[in-house]
N, C-alpha and C positions, 0 to 999 in steps of 0.2 A: 644814655639815662641809667640810673641809680636801680638794683633790684635786688642789693643785700637784705638777708632774711632778717640781720641784724640794722639795728637804728639807735646810735647812740646822738641824742640833744645837751646839748652845754649852752645856760642860760646865764649871762651877767642880768642881773634883775635890777636894772635903774631906774629911778625916779618916784622911789616910794614919797621923800622929803617934798620934792617939789609938787606932787599931784595933792598931798594935803594944804601946800602954802597956797596953791590956785583956790582950794576951795576954802582958806580962812580957817585952816584947822591945824594943832600942832602936828610937828613933823612924824611926833609916835604913830599920827593917826593914819597916816602913809603906812607905815611899818605894818601896822596891825591887819590892815588892806591887804597889802602887800601878800602876809601871812597866808589871807583866804584864799588870793590868786594862788599861790604854790599849793595848796591844799586841792584845788581844782585843776589845776594842769596835771598834778601827780595821779589823781582818780581819771584824768581823761586820756594820760598818756598810752595807755597800752591798749585801748580801743583805736588808737592811730596809728598802730604800727610801732612805736618806740618802744623800746627794749631795753635802754637805758638813758638817765636822765641827772646830768649832773648841775646842780647850782651854786653860785657864787651867793652864800648866806652873808660871810663878813671876810675882808681883805684884811692882810697885816698894815694895811693903811689906814683903816679905818678908826684903829685905836686913837688917830687925831681927831677926829668929831668929841664934840663936848661931851664930858663923861655921861652927864645923864642920859646921853641919845644912847650910848655905847651901849651903858647897863640895862637901857631897856630893851635894846636889839637882844643882847644874848639872854635875858630873862625871857623874851619872847620865844625865844628856842627851846628854853626849858617848858616851857609852858605848851607851847606848839606840844613837844615829846610828848607830856604828859597826858594830854587831851587825845591826840592822833594816833600814837599807839597801837592801843586796840583794831582802830581801822587799816592801819597799815598792816596789821598781820592778818587780818583777814582777808585784805586784799594780795596779798604772798607777796609783800615787796620788801627785798633786802636792804636795808639802810647803811650807807657807811660812811662815817666821817673823815674827810680829806684835810690835811693843814697840820700846823704845828700846836698840839694840845698843849705845851708847856705853861704858855700864858693863861689859859682859862682857867677862869674862877672855878672854886672846887664842886659847886651845883652842878656847873655845865659841864664838866668835866665825868661828873655821875652820869648824866642824863645821856650824853654820850656812849657810854660804856654799856647803861642800860638798854638804850634804842639799838646798836649792834650786836647786843648778846640775844634779845628777844627777837631779831627777825635774820638772824643769820642762816635760821634753815628755809627762810623764804627762796621760793623758784620765781616768782614773779619779775615785776619790775626792777631794775638794778637804779637805786635813788643813792647818789653820792652828792652828800652837803660837805662845802667849801667853806669853812669854818676855822677863820685866822688862818687862810690860806693866800699865799703870793707864789706866782710862777716862778720867779727868780730864786726865792728860798728854797721851793721844792727842787730847782736845777742845782741851787748849789750845797744843798744837802746830798745829794744824789752824788755830786763829784766827791765828796767828802768821806762819803761811806766808801766810794772805792779805792780813794787815795788810801784810807786806812787800811783796807784790806792789801794793796799793794806794801805798805809800810810793813804790815804783819808779816809779808810773805807768803800770803794767801793768796794772791793775785798777780798778775803781771801787766804791766802798760798794753800788752797786744791782745791781752786777753778782753777787752773792753768792745762790744760790741753796741749796736742799736736795742737791741733786745735787752742784753745785759745792764744796760742803762737804766730801761724803762723799768725794770724789775727793782730798781733802789726808789724810783718814785711813789709819791703818795697814791695816786691812782693805778697804781700797778694791778696786773690780772683784768682790767677793763680794756675794751676796744676801745680806739683811739674816737674821738667824737666825730661824727660823720657831719654834724650841723653845730656852728654857735650862731648863739644869737644875745644882741645887745639892745636891750630898749633903752628910752629915754631920749632919745634923737640925738646920741652920741657916737661918732664913728672911731670909734678905740677898742682895743681888747683888755684894757686896765690888768695887764700881768695877769691873766686870769689863762692858764692850760699852756702856757709858751711853748713847751716840747710837744703836748699832744696834739696842738690843732695845725699841726702841719700841712695837711691837706684836708681839712675841714672845710665846709661850705659857710661863709659867713654871711648872717643877713643882721644888717642894722634898721631898727625901727624907731619910728616915731612915736609910737606909744608908751606911755608910762606905764610902769611893771604893774599897779594893782589895776588895770586897762585890759589887761594881757589875758586873753580868754581862750578856753579849749577852742574857738573858732580860727582862732589869732595862730595856733599853733597846728591846728588842721592846715590852714591855708600853708604854713611855711611848709611842713611835709608836701604838702601835692606840690610846689614851686620845685624842692629838692629833687623829687622825683623826675622831674621834667629835665634835669641837669645834666651835662654828659661828663662825668668825673674821670680824666686822664692822667690823672697824678703822675703828670710831668711826662708822659710817655707819647703825646705827641703834640 
């Protein structure tokens, strides 16, 4: 049974669009309701023993969606930051954005910098928001960074260890996820935290993300604690 005092939960928040379509609403209504679910889960997580929460907000593949939907999702992030930042600070939530920031619009980049700067001192829940994130891109960037050090003569191939490789990743400094949840009745990891989830416990749920509640997270945490994590040892 798991007894660690640290608990890192990572979530692929899938099903916003389908939630809206099932109700005869535009897809953006699902994203708006999904944002409310994020708010509720962030508020509840510390009380459930969660010390780190990583959410998949926007993937490198999501640019393929209709431009108006992409624009809405990114602007929703900006509005969330503006609206919820004082509350996050009062809850001592430290926010970090992981992913490739180069392609983000200027106002989104500004919001990213603002939320990280203003919560950097917070000592409560670690909230990592994966924005323009892809697991393969993260690993490729790490490999290129180390290769460049080797080319510059500041490192040699034999210097590479798992810990050093981890230091090049966007999620560096965070404990690996103990739990990876995917909502939306899909059983795949969708290019999320491919390096970091090596020994995570996986939960695939039929529930669509806007219907994910603190009670759902509580159920997952309780199931996780009943599992025997052997890490390949037996």
